[in-house]
N, C-alpha and C positions, 0 to 999 in steps of 0.2 A: 504494500500500500504506500502511496506517496501522498503526503499532505503538502499543499503549496500555501504557505503563509509566512507572515513576518515572525521571526523569533527574536525577542528583545534580549538584550544583554543583561547579565547580572553583575553588580547590583543594579536594580532598576532605577533609571534616571527619572527626574520629575516630569520631563516632557513625555515620556512613555506613559506615565499615569494619566496625563491629559488626553492622549490618544485613546487610552483604555476607556476613559469616561465618555469620550465622543462616540466610540464604537458601541458602548453599552446603551447610550441614549438613542442613537440612530438605528441600530440594527440588532440590538440585544447580544452583541458579541464582546470579545475582549482579546487583547494580545497576551501571549504567553511566553515565558522563558523556556529554555530547553528542559529544565527540571520539571516545569509544569506540564510540558508536552509528554515527558516520560511518565509522569504520574497519571495523566489522563489516559494515555495508551495502556498502561498497566491495568487500570481500572476497567478497561474494555477488553482485557484478555490479550492484548498485543504487546510486543516488545519493540522499543525504539532501537533501530540499528545504527543510524547515523543522520547527521544533518548535512545536506549538500548545499554549498554556496555556488550558485550558477555563475555569478560574477560579483566581484568586489566593487560595488558602485552604490553610492548613496541614492542614486536615481532608481535603483532596482533592489530594494531591501528585502525582497521575498527569498525564502529558503525552501528547500525540499526536505521534508522530514520523512525519512524512510522507516517503515515499521513492518513487522511480520508477526505471524501467529506463534 
């Protein structure tokens, strides 16, 4: 399974918290750290394999989170 999403850095910066609030209000979502993705996937019976960085660019902050059974 591949999840395409933004993975925020730890420790979480204040700006990321504002993005979180914006996503929560607009679409009921939130941004997650790698640790939070790992926990979420484990709770669903999956194991996070790795996080793939397609390109190191602030204009493309999305990551591919690879998970398996």
